[in-house]
Backbone as XML, in Angstrom:
<?xml version="1.0"?>
<chain id="A" units="angstrom">
  <residue number="1" name="MET">
    <atom name="N" x="68.268" y="88.566" z="98.199"/>
    <atom name="CA" x="69.014" y="88.784" z="99.331"/>
    <atom name="C" x="68.333" y="87.946" z="100.570"/>
  </residue>
  <residue number="2" name="LYS">
    <atom name="N" x="69.363" y="87.302" z="101.261"/>
    <atom name="CA" x="68.561" y="86.562" z="102.837"/>
    <atom name="C" x="68.631" y="86.873" z="103.635"/>
  </residue>
  <residue number="3" name="TRP">
    <atom name="N" x="67.973" y="86.450" z="104.659"/>
    <atom name="CA" x="67.561" y="87.132" z="106.213"/>
    <atom name="C" x="68.922" y="87.332" z="106.694"/>
  </residue>
  <residue number="4" name="GLU">
    <atom name="N" x="69.676" y="88.590" z="107.654"/>
    <atom name="CA" x="70.592" y="88.326" z="108.216"/>
    <atom name="C" x="70.068" y="89.483" z="109.055"/>
  </residue>
  <residue number="5" name="ALA">
    <atom name="N" x="70.803" y="89.089" z="110.560"/>
    <atom name="CA" x="71.066" y="90.268" z="111.597"/>
    <atom name="C" x="72.562" y="90.457" z="111.874"/>
  </residue>
  <residue number="6" name="ILE">
    <atom name="N" x="72.705" y="91.506" z="112.437"/>
    <atom name="CA" x="73.877" y="91.818" z="113.053"/>
    <atom name="C" x="73.449" y="92.233" z="114.897"/>
  </residue>
  <residue number="7" name="ALA">
    <atom name="N" x="74.446" y="92.003" z="115.459"/>
    <atom name="CA" x="74.040" y="92.707" z="117.022"/>
    <atom name="C" x="75.618" y="92.911" z="117.392"/>
  </residue>
  <residue number="8" name="VAL">
    <atom name="N" x="74.979" y="94.100" z="118.311"/>
    <atom name="CA" x="76.081" y="94.799" z="118.454"/>
    <atom name="C" x="76.061" y="95.561" z="120.052"/>
  </residue>
  <residue number="9" name="LEU">
    <atom name="N" x="76.715" y="95.020" z="120.937"/>
    <atom name="CA" x="76.113" y="95.259" z="122.230"/>
    <atom name="C" x="77.225" y="96.612" z="122.709"/>
  </residue>
  <residue number="10" name="HIS">
    <atom name="N" x="76.278" y="97.537" z="123.511"/>
    <atom name="CA" x="77.136" y="98.740" z="123.853"/>
    <atom name="C" x="77.026" y="99.313" z="125.462"/>
  </residue>
  <residue number="11" name="ALA">
    <atom name="N" x="78.358" y="99.360" z="125.888"/>
    <atom name="CA" x="78.431" y="99.849" z="127.535"/>
    <atom name="C" x="79.221" y="101.049" z="127.418"/>
  </residue>
  <residue number="12" name="ALA">
    <atom name="N" x="78.757" y="102.071" z="128.263"/>
    <atom name="CA" x="79.284" y="103.382" z="128.344"/>
    <atom name="C" x="78.565" y="103.808" z="129.913"/>
  </residue>
  <residue number="13" name="GLY">
    <atom name="N" x="79.567" y="104.838" z="130.057"/>
    <atom name="CA" x="79.120" y="105.565" z="131.850"/>
    <atom name="C" x="80.284" y="106.522" z="132.257"/>
  </residue>
  <residue number="14" name="ASN">
    <atom name="N" x="80.038" y="107.184" z="132.978"/>
    <atom name="CA" x="80.926" y="108.045" z="133.424"/>
    <atom name="C" x="82.026" y="107.714" z="133.879"/>
  </residue>
  <residue number="15" name="GLY">
    <atom name="N" x="81.733" y="106.401" z="134.639"/>
    <atom name="CA" x="82.836" y="105.879" z="135.862"/>
    <atom name="C" x="83.675" y="104.881" z="135.109"/>
  </residue>
  <residue number="16" name="LEU">
    <atom name="N" x="83.496" y="104.430" z="133.614"/>
    <atom name="CA" x="83.853" y="103.351" z="133.085"/>
    <atom name="C" x="85.379" y="103.719" z="132.620"/>
  </residue>
  <residue number="17" name="GLU">
    <atom name="N" x="86.448" y="102.479" z="132.723"/>
    <atom name="CA" x="87.379" y="102.649" z="132.157"/>
    <atom name="C" x="87.663" y="101.216" z="130.836"/>
  </residue>
  <residue number="18" name="PRO">
    <atom name="N" x="87.067" y="101.608" z="129.908"/>
    <atom name="CA" x="86.915" y="100.450" z="129.008"/>
    <atom name="C" x="87.618" y="99.775" z="128.677"/>
  </residue>
  <residue number="19" name="GLU">
    <atom name="N" x="89.052" y="100.272" z="128.447"/>
    <atom name="CA" x="90.242" y="99.228" z="128.076"/>
    <atom name="C" x="90.721" y="98.420" z="129.331"/>
  </residue>
  <residue number="20" name="ASP">
    <atom name="N" x="90.460" y="99.008" z="130.233"/>
    <atom name="CA" x="90.531" y="98.127" z="131.344"/>
    <atom name="C" x="89.961" y="97.065" z="131.775"/>
  </residue>
  <residue number="21" name="LEU">
    <atom name="N" x="88.613" y="97.182" z="131.472"/>
    <atom name="CA" x="87.510" y="96.041" z="131.644"/>
    <atom name="C" x="87.563" y="95.126" z="130.022"/>
  </residue>
  <residue number="22" name="LEU">
    <atom name="N" x="87.888" y="95.663" z="129.198"/>
    <atom name="CA" x="87.882" y="94.848" z="127.824"/>
    <atom name="C" x="89.428" y="94.078" z="128.341"/>
  </residue>
  <residue number="23" name="LYS">
    <atom name="N" x="90.430" y="94.702" z="128.831"/>
    <atom name="CA" x="91.478" y="93.744" z="128.789"/>
    <atom name="C" x="91.230" y="92.767" z="130.378"/>
  </residue>
  <residue number="24" name="LYS">
    <atom name="N" x="90.751" y="93.281" z="131.189"/>
    <atom name="CA" x="90.181" y="92.189" z="132.444"/>
    <atom name="C" x="89.502" y="90.774" z="132.067"/>
  </residue>
  <residue number="25" name="HIS">
    <atom name="N" x="88.576" y="91.123" z="130.877"/>
    <atom name="CA" x="87.690" y="90.293" z="130.481"/>
    <atom name="C" x="88.005" y="89.554" z="129.265"/>
  </residue>
  <residue number="26" name="SER">
    <atom name="N" x="88.805" y="89.674" z="128.626"/>
    <atom name="CA" x="89.524" y="89.325" z="127.523"/>
    <atom name="C" x="88.231" y="89.100" z="126.205"/>
  </residue>
  <residue number="27" name="VAL">
    <atom name="N" x="87.456" y="90.208" z="126.191"/>
    <atom name="CA" x="86.776" y="90.485" z="125.012"/>
    <atom name="C" x="86.775" y="90.391" z="123.803"/>
  </residue>
  <residue number="28" name="ALA">
    <atom name="N" x="86.543" y="89.733" z="122.790"/>
    <atom name="CA" x="86.800" y="89.500" z="121.530"/>
    <atom name="C" x="85.872" y="90.447" z="120.451"/>
  </residue>
  <residue number="29" name="ASN">
    <atom name="N" x="86.616" y="91.078" z="119.174"/>
    <atom name="CA" x="85.761" y="92.280" z="118.655"/>
    <atom name="C" x="85.269" y="93.184" z="119.644"/>
  </residue>
  <residue number="30" name="ALA">
    <atom name="N" x="85.874" y="93.561" z="120.412"/>
    <atom name="CA" x="85.318" y="95.131" z="120.948"/>
    <atom name="C" x="86.128" y="96.030" z="120.636"/>
  </residue>
  <residue number="31" name="THR">
    <atom name="N" x="85.722" y="97.231" z="120.967"/>
    <atom name="CA" x="86.247" y="98.171" z="120.301"/>
    <atom name="C" x="85.465" y="99.523" z="121.749"/>
  </residue>
  <residue number="32" name="ALA">
    <atom name="N" x="87.260" y="100.236" z="122.171"/>
    <atom name="CA" x="86.547" y="100.923" z="123.562"/>
    <atom name="C" x="86.675" y="102.448" z="122.911"/>
  </residue>
  <residue number="33" name="TYR">
    <atom name="N" x="86.223" y="103.571" z="123.333"/>
    <atom name="CA" x="86.540" y="104.877" z="123.044"/>
    <atom name="C" x="85.960" y="105.858" z="124.105"/>
  </residue>
  <residue number="34" name="ARG">
    <atom name="N" x="86.594" y="106.891" z="124.170"/>
    <atom name="CA" x="86.757" y="107.654" z="125.658"/>
    <atom name="C" x="85.750" y="109.076" z="124.934"/>
  </residue>
  <residue number="35" name="GLU">
    <atom name="N" x="85.169" y="109.521" z="126.103"/>
    <atom name="CA" x="84.507" y="110.554" z="126.110"/>
    <atom name="C" x="85.466" y="111.789" z="124.914"/>
  </residue>
  <residue number="36" name="GLY">
    <atom name="N" x="84.543" y="112.216" z="124.311"/>
    <atom name="CA" x="85.010" y="113.526" z="123.739"/>
    <atom name="C" x="86.061" y="112.968" z="122.418"/>
  </residue>
  <residue number="37" name="GLU">
    <atom name="N" x="86.037" y="111.978" z="122.070"/>
    <atom name="CA" x="86.396" y="110.879" z="120.850"/>
    <atom name="C" x="85.607" y="111.418" z="119.947"/>
  </residue>
  <residue number="38" name="ALA">
    <atom name="N" x="86.123" y="111.542" z="118.554"/>
    <atom name="CA" x="85.357" y="111.263" z="117.406"/>
    <atom name="C" x="84.322" y="110.229" z="117.415"/>
  </residue>
  <residue number="39" name="ALA">
    <atom name="N" x="83.028" y="110.077" z="117.166"/>
    <atom name="CA" x="81.992" y="109.360" z="117.079"/>
    <atom name="C" x="81.867" y="109.229" z="115.543"/>
  </residue>
  <residue number="40" name="ALA">
    <atom name="N" x="80.506" y="108.157" z="115.026"/>
    <atom name="CA" x="80.189" y="108.205" z="113.515"/>
    <atom name="C" x="79.445" y="109.616" z="113.475"/>
  </residue>
  <residue number="41" name="GLY">
    <atom name="N" x="79.261" y="110.049" z="112.202"/>
    <atom name="CA" x="78.225" y="111.081" z="111.733"/>
    <atom name="C" x="79.189" y="112.930" z="112.534"/>
  </residue>
  <residue number="42" name="GLY">
    <atom name="N" x="80.544" y="112.517" z="112.686"/>
    <atom name="CA" x="81.017" y="114.140" z="113.201"/>
    <atom name="C" x="80.723" y="114.350" z="114.449"/>
  </residue>
  <residue number="43" name="ARG">
    <atom name="N" x="79.761" y="113.529" z="115.205"/>
    <atom name="CA" x="79.826" y="113.909" z="116.621"/>
    <atom name="C" x="80.749" y="113.559" z="117.684"/>
  </residue>
  <residue number="44" name="LYS">
    <atom name="N" x="80.682" y="113.766" z="118.487"/>
    <atom name="CA" x="81.606" y="113.487" z="119.976"/>
    <atom name="C" x="81.097" y="112.573" z="120.392"/>
  </residue>
  <residue number="45" name="HIS">
    <atom name="N" x="81.642" y="111.689" z="121.313"/>
    <atom name="CA" x="81.282" y="110.722" z="122.256"/>
    <atom name="C" x="80.881" y="111.351" z="123.780"/>
  </residue>
  <residue number="46" name="THR">
    <atom name="N" x="79.819" y="111.341" z="124.393"/>
    <atom name="CA" x="79.871" y="112.176" z="125.556"/>
    <atom name="C" x="79.864" y="110.778" z="126.737"/>
  </residue>
  <residue number="47" name="LEU">
    <atom name="N" x="80.111" y="109.932" z="126.407"/>
    <atom name="CA" x="80.199" y="109.138" z="127.383"/>
    <atom name="C" x="81.845" y="107.991" z="126.982"/>
  </residue>
  <residue number="48" name="SER">
    <atom name="N" x="82.470" y="107.607" z="128.040"/>
    <atom name="CA" x="83.274" y="106.449" z="127.854"/>
    <atom name="C" x="82.861" y="105.371" z="127.664"/>
  </residue>
  <residue number="49" name="GLY">
    <atom name="N" x="83.007" y="104.548" z="127.045"/>
    <atom name="CA" x="82.645" y="103.125" z="126.809"/>
    <atom name="C" x="83.444" y="101.701" z="125.932"/>
  </residue>
  <residue number="50" name="PHE">
    <atom name="N" x="82.534" y="101.035" z="125.398"/>
    <atom name="CA" x="82.762" y="99.854" z="124.407"/>
    <atom name="C" x="81.871" y="99.478" z="123.584"/>
  </residue>
  <residue number="51" name="LYS">
    <atom name="N" x="82.019" y="98.984" z="122.406"/>
    <atom name="CA" x="80.876" y="98.368" z="121.471"/>
    <atom name="C" x="81.819" y="97.062" z="121.329"/>
  </residue>
  <residue number="52" name="VAL">
    <atom name="N" x="80.517" y="95.937" z="121.530"/>
    <atom name="CA" x="81.110" y="94.147" z="121.092"/>
    <atom name="C" x="80.306" y="94.073" z="119.978"/>
  </residue>
  <residue number="53" name="ASP">
    <atom name="N" x="81.227" y="93.740" z="119.058"/>
    <atom name="CA" x="80.617" y="92.983" z="117.597"/>
    <atom name="C" x="80.076" y="91.602" z="117.820"/>
  </residue>
  <residue number="54" name="LEU">
    <atom name="N" x="78.897" y="91.430" z="118.430"/>
    <atom name="CA" x="78.577" y="89.581" z="118.141"/>
    <atom name="C" x="78.528" y="89.093" z="116.953"/>
  </residue>
  <residue number="55" name="GLY">
    <atom name="N" x="78.359" y="89.651" z="115.689"/>
    <atom name="CA" x="78.849" y="89.066" z="114.573"/>
    <atom name="C" x="77.458" y="89.143" z="113.905"/>
  </residue>
  <residue number="56" name="ALA">
    <atom name="N" x="77.120" y="88.094" z="112.765"/>
    <atom name="CA" x="76.140" y="87.847" z="112.236"/>
    <atom name="C" x="75.284" y="86.902" z="112.380"/>
  </residue>
  <residue number="57" name="ALA">
    <atom name="N" x="74.086" y="86.947" z="112.035"/>
    <atom name="CA" x="73.124" y="85.485" z="112.298"/>
    <atom name="C" x="72.469" y="85.636" z="111.352"/>
  </residue>
  <residue number="58" name="ALA">
    <atom name="N" x="72.206" y="84.133" z="110.786"/>
    <atom name="CA" x="71.401" y="83.986" z="109.601"/>
    <atom name="C" x="69.765" y="83.477" z="109.962"/>
  </residue>
  <residue number="59" name="SER">
    <atom name="N" x="69.736" y="83.685" z="111.223"/>
    <atom name="CA" x="68.332" y="83.199" z="111.813"/>
    <atom name="C" x="68.014" y="83.778" z="112.931"/>
  </residue>
  <residue number="60" name="LYS">
    <atom name="N" x="66.285" y="84.150" z="112.997"/>
    <atom name="CA" x="66.197" y="84.790" z="114.538"/>
    <atom name="C" x="66.580" y="84.128" z="115.574"/>
  </residue>
  <residue number="61" name="VAL">
    <atom name="N" x="66.291" y="82.406" z="115.389"/>
    <atom name="CA" x="66.431" y="81.601" z="116.353"/>
    <atom name="C" x="68.120" y="81.903" z="116.500"/>
  </residue>
  <residue number="62" name="ALA">
    <atom name="N" x="69.060" y="81.795" z="115.833"/>
    <atom name="CA" x="70.079" y="81.912" z="115.772"/>
    <atom name="C" x="70.800" y="83.002" z="116.562"/>
  </residue>
  <residue number="63" name="LEU">
    <atom name="N" x="70.337" y="84.525" z="116.207"/>
    <atom name="CA" x="70.433" y="85.753" z="116.630"/>
    <atom name="C" x="70.595" y="85.677" z="118.371"/>
  </residue>
  <residue number="64" name="GLU">
    <atom name="N" x="69.016" y="85.071" z="118.387"/>
    <atom name="CA" x="68.376" y="85.212" z="119.925"/>
    <atom name="C" x="69.814" y="84.254" z="120.816"/>
  </residue>
  <residue number="65" name="GLN">
    <atom name="N" x="70.405" y="83.184" z="120.512"/>
    <atom name="CA" x="71.324" y="82.515" z="120.888"/>
    <atom name="C" x="72.566" y="82.937" z="120.877"/>
  </residue>
  <residue number="66" name="GLN">
    <atom name="N" x="73.037" y="83.652" z="120.129"/>
    <atom name="CA" x="74.375" y="84.464" z="120.183"/>
    <atom name="C" x="74.336" y="85.775" z="121.259"/>
  </residue>
  <residue number="67" name="VAL">
    <atom name="N" x="72.945" y="86.341" z="121.325"/>
    <atom name="CA" x="73.183" y="87.464" z="122.324"/>
    <atom name="C" x="72.783" y="87.047" z="123.518"/>
  </residue>
  <residue number="68" name="LEU">
    <atom name="N" x="72.140" y="85.542" z="123.835"/>
    <atom name="CA" x="71.950" y="85.059" z="125.271"/>
    <atom name="C" x="73.408" y="84.495" z="125.424"/>
  </residue>
  <residue number="69" name="LYS">
    <atom name="N" x="74.147" y="83.802" z="124.585"/>
    <atom name="CA" x="75.425" y="83.130" z="124.972"/>
    <atom name="C" x="76.424" y="84.207" z="125.535"/>
  </residue>
  <residue number="70" name="HIS">
    <atom name="N" x="76.546" y="85.397" z="124.555"/>
    <atom name="CA" x="77.435" y="86.423" z="125.019"/>
    <atom name="C" x="77.222" y="87.089" z="126.081"/>
  </residue>
  <residue number="71" name="LEU">
    <atom name="N" x="75.959" y="87.170" z="126.539"/>
    <atom name="CA" x="75.499" y="87.658" z="128.185"/>
    <atom name="C" x="76.061" y="86.581" z="129.007"/>
  </residue>
  <residue number="72" name="GLN">
    <atom name="N" x="75.698" y="85.493" z="128.492"/>
    <atom name="CA" x="76.157" y="84.629" z="129.775"/>
    <atom name="C" x="77.300" y="84.300" z="130.202"/>
  </residue>
  <residue number="73" name="ASP">
    <atom name="N" x="78.526" y="84.173" z="128.534"/>
    <atom name="CA" x="79.775" y="84.065" z="128.892"/>
    <atom name="C" x="80.530" y="85.426" z="129.534"/>
  </residue>
  <residue number="74" name="TYR">
    <atom name="N" x="79.925" y="86.198" z="129.216"/>
    <atom name="CA" x="80.579" y="87.749" z="129.915"/>
    <atom name="C" x="79.864" y="88.495" z="130.949"/>
  </residue>
  <residue number="75" name="SER">
    <atom name="N" x="79.109" y="87.765" z="131.733"/>
    <atom name="CA" x="78.355" y="88.117" z="132.626"/>
    <atom name="C" x="79.097" y="88.793" z="133.536"/>
  </residue>
  <residue number="76" name="ALA">
    <atom name="N" x="80.197" y="88.327" z="134.028"/>
    <atom name="CA" x="81.203" y="88.987" z="134.998"/>
    <atom name="C" x="81.634" y="90.792" z="134.278"/>
  </residue>
  <residue number="77" name="LEU">
    <atom name="N" x="81.696" y="90.665" z="133.236"/>
    <atom name="CA" x="82.565" y="91.792" z="132.145"/>
    <atom name="C" x="80.838" y="93.206" z="132.625"/>
  </residue>
  <residue number="78" name="TYR">
    <atom name="N" x="79.706" y="92.083" z="132.380"/>
    <atom name="CA" x="78.595" y="93.532" z="132.497"/>
    <atom name="C" x="77.718" y="93.580" z="134.146"/>
  </residue>
  <residue number="79" name="ALA">
    <atom name="N" x="78.772" y="92.547" z="134.797"/>
    <atom name="CA" x="78.295" y="93.088" z="136.303"/>
    <atom name="C" x="79.286" y="94.294" z="136.791"/>
  </residue>
  <residue number="80" name="ASP">
    <atom name="N" x="80.438" y="94.089" z="135.870"/>
    <atom name="CA" x="81.618" y="95.195" z="136.626"/>
    <atom name="C" x="80.853" y="96.559" z="135.706"/>
  </residue>
  <residue number="81" name="VAL">
    <atom name="N" x="80.464" y="96.502" z="134.666"/>
    <atom name="CA" x="79.947" y="97.547" z="134.063"/>
    <atom name="C" x="78.764" y="98.579" z="134.743"/>
  </residue>
  <residue number="82" name="ALA">
    <atom name="N" x="77.866" y="97.590" z="135.199"/>
    <atom name="CA" x="76.878" y="97.758" z="136.320"/>
    <atom name="C" x="77.541" y="98.758" z="137.863"/>
  </residue>
  <residue number="83" name="LYS">
    <atom name="N" x="78.542" y="97.875" z="138.151"/>
    <atom name="CA" x="79.357" y="98.316" z="139.577"/>
    <atom name="C" x="79.676" y="99.789" z="139.235"/>
  </residue>
  <residue number="84" name="HIS">
    <atom name="N" x="79.816" y="99.956" z="137.838"/>
    <atom name="CA" x="80.672" y="101.289" z="137.955"/>
    <atom name="C" x="79.656" y="102.334" z="137.445"/>
  </residue>
  <residue number="85" name="GLY">
    <atom name="N" x="78.512" y="101.687" z="137.233"/>
    <atom name="CA" x="77.606" y="103.168" z="136.808"/>
    <atom name="C" x="77.362" y="102.815" z="135.327"/>
  </residue>
  <residue number="86" name="GLY">
    <atom name="N" x="77.687" y="102.102" z="134.654"/>
    <atom name="CA" x="77.925" y="101.996" z="133.527"/>
    <atom name="C" x="76.047" y="101.535" z="133.045"/>
  </residue>
  <residue number="87" name="HIS">
    <atom name="N" x="76.243" y="101.681" z="131.484"/>
    <atom name="CA" x="74.617" y="101.491" z="130.905"/>
    <atom name="C" x="74.913" y="100.297" z="129.644"/>
  </residue>
  <residue number="88" name="LEU">
    <atom name="N" x="74.036" y="99.521" z="129.547"/>
    <atom name="CA" x="74.230" y="98.804" z="128.239"/>
    <atom name="C" x="73.131" y="98.637" z="127.574"/>
  </residue>
  <residue number="89" name="SER">
    <atom name="N" x="73.241" y="98.790" z="126.280"/>
    <atom name="CA" x="72.161" y="98.716" z="125.151"/>
    <atom name="C" x="72.508" y="97.746" z="124.055"/>
  </residue>
  <residue number="90" name="LEU">
    <atom name="N" x="71.569" y="97.402" z="123.439"/>
    <atom name="CA" x="71.957" y="96.245" z="122.251"/>
    <atom name="C" x="71.191" y="96.807" z="121.005"/>
  </residue>
  <residue number="91" name="GLY">
    <atom name="N" x="72.230" y="96.527" z="120.150"/>
    <atom name="CA" x="71.514" y="97.374" z="118.671"/>
    <atom name="C" x="71.748" y="95.856" z="117.895"/>
  </residue>
  <residue number="92" name="ILE">
    <atom name="N" x="70.490" y="96.031" z="116.857"/>
    <atom name="CA" x="70.139" y="94.588" z="116.130"/>
    <atom name="C" x="69.964" y="95.337" z="114.833"/>
  </residue>
  <residue number="93" name="GLY">
    <atom name="N" x="70.801" y="95.459" z="113.926"/>
    <atom name="CA" x="70.625" y="95.442" z="112.341"/>
    <atom name="C" x="69.845" y="94.397" z="111.820"/>
  </residue>
  <residue number="94" name="LEU">
    <atom name="N" x="68.662" y="94.734" z="110.790"/>
    <atom name="CA" x="68.143" y="93.737" z="110.177"/>
    <atom name="C" x="68.579" y="93.934" z="108.423"/>
  </residue>
  <residue number="95" name="MET">
    <atom name="N" x="68.605" y="92.856" z="107.809"/>
    <atom name="CA" x="68.930" y="92.822" z="106.330"/>
    <atom name="C" x="67.884" y="91.964" z="105.977"/>
  </residue>
  <residue number="96" name="VAL">
    <atom name="N" x="66.805" y="92.117" z="105.432"/>
    <atom name="CA" x="66.108" y="91.219" z="105.192"/>
    <atom name="C" x="65.471" y="91.471" z="103.525"/>
  </residue>
  <residue number="97" name="PRO">
    <atom name="N" x="64.964" y="90.287" z="102.921"/>
    <atom name="CA" x="64.633" y="89.854" z="101.910"/>
    <atom name="C" x="62.784" y="90.968" z="101.706"/>
  </residue>
  <residue number="98" name="PRO">
    <atom name="N" x="62.779" y="91.586" z="100.650"/>
    <atom name="CA" x="61.366" y="91.936" z="100.259"/>
    <atom name="C" x="60.265" y="91.057" z="101.007"/>
  </residue>
  <residue number="99" name="LYS">
    <atom name="N" x="59.512" y="91.658" z="101.387"/>
    <atom name="CA" x="57.762" y="90.906" z="101.970"/>
    <atom name="C" x="58.261" y="89.801" z="103.039"/>
  </residue>
  <residue number="100" name="GLU">
    <atom name="N" x="59.633" y="90.046" z="103.852"/>
    <atom name="CA" x="59.832" y="89.311" z="104.918"/>
    <atom name="C" x="59.503" y="90.133" z="106.362"/>
  </residue>
  <residue number="101" name="PRO">
    <atom name="N" x="59.477" y="89.651" z="107.551"/>
    <atom name="CA" x="59.137" y="90.318" z="108.711"/>
    <atom name="C" x="60.121" y="91.081" z="108.918"/>
  </residue>
  <residue number="102" name="ARG">
    <atom name="N" x="60.181" y="92.307" z="109.220"/>
    <atom name="CA" x="61.640" y="93.292" z="109.826"/>
    <atom name="C" x="61.714" y="93.751" z="111.464"/>
  </residue>
  <residue number="103" name="THR">
    <atom name="N" x="61.312" y="92.529" z="111.827"/>
    <atom name="CA" x="61.201" y="92.533" z="113.517"/>
    <atom name="C" x="61.816" y="91.264" z="113.724"/>
  </residue>
  <residue number="104" name="VAL">
    <atom name="N" x="62.495" y="90.972" z="114.916"/>
    <atom name="CA" x="62.867" y="90.326" z="115.573"/>
    <atom name="C" x="61.943" y="90.128" z="117.086"/>
  </residue>
  <residue number="105" name="THR">
    <atom name="N" x="61.617" y="89.108" z="117.385"/>
    <atom name="CA" x="60.847" y="88.803" z="118.484"/>
    <atom name="C" x="61.310" y="87.899" z="119.304"/>
  </residue>
  <residue number="106" name="PHE">
    <atom name="N" x="62.017" y="88.236" z="120.711"/>
    <atom name="CA" x="62.614" y="87.458" z="121.578"/>
    <atom name="C" x="61.704" y="86.292" z="122.644"/>
  </residue>
  <residue number="107" name="THR">
    <atom name="N" x="61.961" y="85.034" z="122.779"/>
    <atom name="CA" x="60.946" y="84.373" z="123.182"/>
    <atom name="C" x="60.819" y="85.009" z="124.845"/>
  </residue>
  <residue number="108" name="PRO">
    <atom name="N" x="60.062" y="84.410" z="125.616"/>
    <atom name="CA" x="60.020" y="85.028" z="126.957"/>
    <atom name="C" x="60.833" y="84.442" z="127.568"/>
  </residue>
  <residue number="109" name="ASP">
    <atom name="N" x="61.820" y="83.101" z="127.184"/>
    <atom name="CA" x="62.856" y="82.864" z="128.485"/>
    <atom name="C" x="64.016" y="83.538" z="128.040"/>
  </residue>
  <residue number="110" name="ALA">
    <atom name="N" x="64.299" y="84.202" z="126.690"/>
    <atom name="CA" x="65.405" y="84.683" z="126.326"/>
    <atom name="C" x="65.096" y="86.559" z="126.982"/>
  </residue>
  <residue number="111" name="LEU">
    <atom name="N" x="63.523" y="86.794" z="127.279"/>
    <atom name="CA" x="63.569" y="87.872" z="127.904"/>
    <atom name="C" x="63.729" y="87.814" z="129.566"/>
  </residue>
  <residue number="112" name="ALA">
    <atom name="N" x="63.552" y="86.732" z="130.007"/>
    <atom name="CA" x="63.864" y="86.487" z="131.387"/>
    <atom name="C" x="65.282" y="86.859" z="132.059"/>
  </residue>
  <residue number="113" name="VAL">
    <atom name="N" x="65.967" y="86.363" z="130.750"/>
    <atom name="CA" x="67.431" y="86.330" z="130.939"/>
    <atom name="C" x="68.072" y="87.926" z="130.905"/>
  </residue>
  <residue number="114" name="LEU">
    <atom name="N" x="67.605" y="88.814" z="129.820"/>
    <atom name="CA" x="67.572" y="90.111" z="129.968"/>
    <atom name="C" x="67.178" y="90.724" z="130.754"/>
  </residue>
  <residue number="115" name="LEU">
    <atom name="N" x="66.052" y="90.693" z="131.178"/>
    <atom name="CA" x="65.568" y="91.393" z="132.356"/>
    <atom name="C" x="65.794" y="91.072" z="133.894"/>
  </residue>
  <residue number="116" name="ASP">
    <atom name="N" x="66.421" y="89.949" z="133.951"/>
    <atom name="CA" x="66.742" y="89.333" z="135.315"/>
    <atom name="C" x="67.512" y="90.497" z="135.986"/>
  </residue>
  <residue number="117" name="ALA">
    <atom name="N" x="66.604" y="90.804" z="137.072"/>
    <atom name="CA" x="67.299" y="91.498" z="138.036"/>
    <atom name="C" x="68.549" y="91.298" z="138.849"/>
  </residue>
  <residue number="118" name="LYS">
    <atom name="N" x="69.006" y="90.105" z="138.372"/>
    <atom name="CA" x="70.300" y="90.024" z="138.992"/>
    <atom name="C" x="71.342" y="89.848" z="137.575"/>
  </residue>
  <residue number="119" name="GLY">
    <atom name="N" x="70.782" y="90.175" z="136.217"/>
    <atom name="CA" x="71.654" y="89.987" z="135.437"/>
    <atom name="C" x="72.183" y="91.049" z="135.136"/>
  </residue>
  <residue number="120" name="PRO">
    <atom name="N" x="72.914" y="91.266" z="133.764"/>
    <atom name="CA" x="73.673" y="92.513" z="133.125"/>
    <atom name="C" x="72.910" y="93.458" z="133.440"/>
  </residue>
  <residue number="121" name="LEU">
    <atom name="N" x="71.923" y="93.718" z="132.758"/>
    <atom name="CA" x="70.738" y="94.456" z="132.324"/>
    <atom name="C" x="69.786" y="95.316" z="133.825"/>
  </residue>
  <residue number="122" name="LYS">
    <atom name="N" x="70.688" y="95.048" z="135.039"/>
    <atom name="CA" x="69.566" y="95.430" z="136.078"/>
    <atom name="C" x="69.597" y="96.702" z="135.988"/>
  </residue>
  <residue number="123" name="ASN">
    <atom name="N" x="70.251" y="97.802" z="136.184"/>
    <atom name="CA" x="70.455" y="98.786" z="136.236"/>
    <atom name="C" x="69.646" y="99.490" z="134.840"/>
  </residue>
  <residue number="124" name="LYS">
    <atom name="N" x="68.301" y="100.220" z="135.615"/>
    <atom name="CA" x="67.112" y="100.738" z="135.025"/>
    <atom name="C" x="67.348" y="101.372" z="133.998"/>
  </residue>
  <residue number="125" name="SER">
    <atom name="N" x="68.719" y="102.364" z="134.168"/>
    <atom name="CA" x="68.846" y="103.741" z="133.046"/>
    <atom name="C" x="69.135" y="102.967" z="131.735"/>
  </residue>
  <residue number="126" name="THR">
    <atom name="N" x="68.608" y="104.078" z="130.765"/>
    <atom name="CA" x="68.949" y="103.828" z="129.264"/>
    <atom name="C" x="70.231" y="105.057" z="128.799"/>
  </residue>
  <residue number="127" name="PHE">
    <atom name="N" x="70.768" y="104.500" z="127.947"/>
    <atom name="CA" x="71.758" y="104.743" z="127.075"/>
    <atom name="C" x="71.522" y="104.896" z="125.964"/>
  </residue>
  <residue number="128" name="HIS">
    <atom name="N" x="71.364" y="105.491" z="125.080"/>
    <atom name="CA" x="70.618" y="105.807" z="123.695"/>
    <atom name="C" x="71.593" y="106.507" z="123.046"/>
  </residue>
  <residue number="129" name="GLU">
    <atom name="N" x="73.044" y="106.714" z="122.994"/>
    <atom name="CA" x="74.110" y="107.676" z="122.286"/>
    <atom name="C" x="74.070" y="106.528" z="121.168"/>
  </residue>
  <residue number="130" name="ARG">
    <atom name="N" x="74.284" y="106.802" z="119.924"/>
    <atom name="CA" x="74.440" y="106.245" z="118.958"/>
    <atom name="C" x="76.287" y="106.081" z="118.495"/>
  </residue>
  <residue number="131" name="VAL">
    <atom name="N" x="76.986" y="105.237" z="118.196"/>
    <atom name="CA" x="78.326" y="104.996" z="118.585"/>
    <atom name="C" x="78.515" y="104.018" z="117.200"/>
  </residue>
</chain>
């Protein structure tokens, strides 16, 4: 088994029109969902939103670069999400060989981008629904 990570960015909120946002910003590998629709595990989505599959990364450095590039390339999309009261979350799945670290530590520069008050994650609210 080799080290691999898969990143998925989620956006959701009461005022979001996910299909319109995805169409406006031409997002690849994205799936929209609506409040009340079936979600994984037999649950229903409590908010409307979308998820973007950022794909697999073969190293921690590649994962960080992949996430930052996506956030930079689609900063207008995530500004629209925030403008409509939406929330973002980033999910990272790790597949690692035995005796390998099971964490990903982002560099200070990457965290600065993620936490920038002018950036896409400026809304301090959190969104924890599993989608």
